[in-house]
C-alpha positions as CSV (number, residue, x, y, z in Angstrom):
1,M,-0.2,-0.3,0.0
2,L,3.0,2.5,1.2
3,N,4.7,1.3,-2.3
4,S,1.4,2.3,-4.3
5,I,1.4,5.6,-2.7
6,L,4.7,6.5,-3.1
7,D,5.1,5.3,-6.4
8,K,1.9,7.5,-7.4
9,Y,3.0,10.5,-5.8
10,R,7.3,10.4,-6.2
11,Y,7.2,12.9,-8.9
12,L,5.6,15.3,-6.7
13,L,7.6,14.5,-3.4
14,L,10.9,14.8,-6.1
15,L,9.3,18.4,-7.1
16,T,8.0,19.5,-3.3
17,V,11.8,18.7,-1.9
18,S,13.7,20.4,-4.7
19,L,11.0,23.4,-4.4
20,F,12.2,23.9,-0.6
21,L,16.2,23.5,-1.4
22,F,15.7,26.2,-4.5
23,V,13.2,28.4,-1.5
24,I,16.6,27.8,0.9
25,I,19.1,28.6,-1.1
26,F,17.2,32.0,-2.8
27,F,17.0,33.1,0.2
28,S,20.6,33.1,1.6
29,Y,22.0,34.4,-1.4
30,A,19.0,37.5,-1.1
31,Y,19.8,37.7,1.8
32,P,23.1,37.0,3.0
33,E,24.0,38.6,6.1
34,G,23.0,41.7,8.8
35,D,20.3,41.5,11.7
36,D,17.5,40.8,8.4
37,A,18.9,37.5,7.5
38,V,16.2,34.9,7.0
39,F,18.3,32.2,8.4
40,G,20.0,33.0,11.8
41,F,22.5,29.9,10.5
42,L,23.5,31.0,7.1
43,K,24.7,34.7,8.7
44,R,27.7,35.7,7.5
45,Y,30.9,37.6,9.8
46,E,33.1,40.2,8.6
47,V,36.6,39.0,10.5
48,E,39.7,41.0,10.6
49,L,42.7,37.8,10.9
50,S,45.1,41.1,10.9
51,A,45.2,44.4,10.2
52,P,48.3,46.0,8.0
53,V,51.3,45.2,8.9
54,Q,54.5,46.9,8.2
55,G,57.9,46.4,9.5
56,R,61.7,46.8,8.9
57,I,64.1,43.6,9.1
58,T,68.0,45.0,10.7
59,N,71.1,42.8,11.4
60,N,73.2,45.2,14.2
61,G,71.5,48.4,13.2
62,I,72.1,47.4,9.0
63,P,69.3,46.8,7.0
64,I,68.9,43.1,5.2
65,S,67.5,43.4,2.0
66,G,65.7,40.5,0.1
67,A,65.1,38.6,3.3
68,E,61.4,36.4,3.1
69,V,59.1,37.2,5.7
70,V,56.1,35.1,6.1
71,R,52.7,35.5,7.9
72,E,50.8,32.2,8.1
73,L,46.8,33.4,9.6
74,S,44.6,30.7,10.9
75,Y,41.1,30.9,11.9
76,G,38.4,28.1,12.6
77,G,35.7,29.7,11.6
78,Y,37.0,30.4,8.4
79,D,35.0,28.3,6.0
80,K,38.5,27.1,3.7
81,G,39.8,25.8,7.0
82,D,43.7,26.2,5.6
83,P,45.5,29.0,6.9
84,I,46.3,32.2,4.9
85,I,50.4,32.3,3.7
86,D,51.3,35.5,2.9
87,Y,54.6,36.5,1.9
88,A,56.6,39.5,1.4
89,L,60.1,40.4,0.6
90,T,62.1,43.2,2.5
91,D,63.8,46.3,0.4
92,T,67.0,47.6,0.9
93,N,66.4,49.4,3.7
94,G,65.1,46.3,5.2
95,E,61.1,46.9,5.1
96,F,58.0,45.0,4.7
97,S,54.7,45.2,5.1
98,F,51.5,42.8,4.4
99,K,48.0,44.2,3.7
100,E,45.2,43.9,6.0
101,V,42.9,40.4,5.3
102,K,39.6,39.9,6.3
103,V,37.5,36.9,5.8
104,K,33.9,36.1,5.9
105,S,33.0,33.8,7.9
106,N,29.5,32.2,9.9
107,A,31.2,32.4,13.1
108,P,32.5,35.4,14.5
109,R,34.6,33.3,16.6
110,A,36.9,31.0,16.7
111,R,35.5,27.7,18.0
112,S,37.3,25.6,19.9
């Protein structure tokens, strides 16, 4: 009995589930963030992982030029999960800089 009902309404059930998923996806993109987000669990936050960084590398007061400086940033709430790694080379004065890094995240705080 149940199988005959499922066979009879299979396409209607499939259409209903597909429409439901479409509506969820549509509204998640139509209202992706902010206080007016339709689905709270889809709310995205902008998280600053690092402010702009600049510095100077010296050895006994003498600038080191051509040194590679590495910045590795990690955040538990970042969707992609992998650390963000930036590289910079010092100039002739030993100076280097990194730009500010912000990411979008569903979690405003790092997960434990």
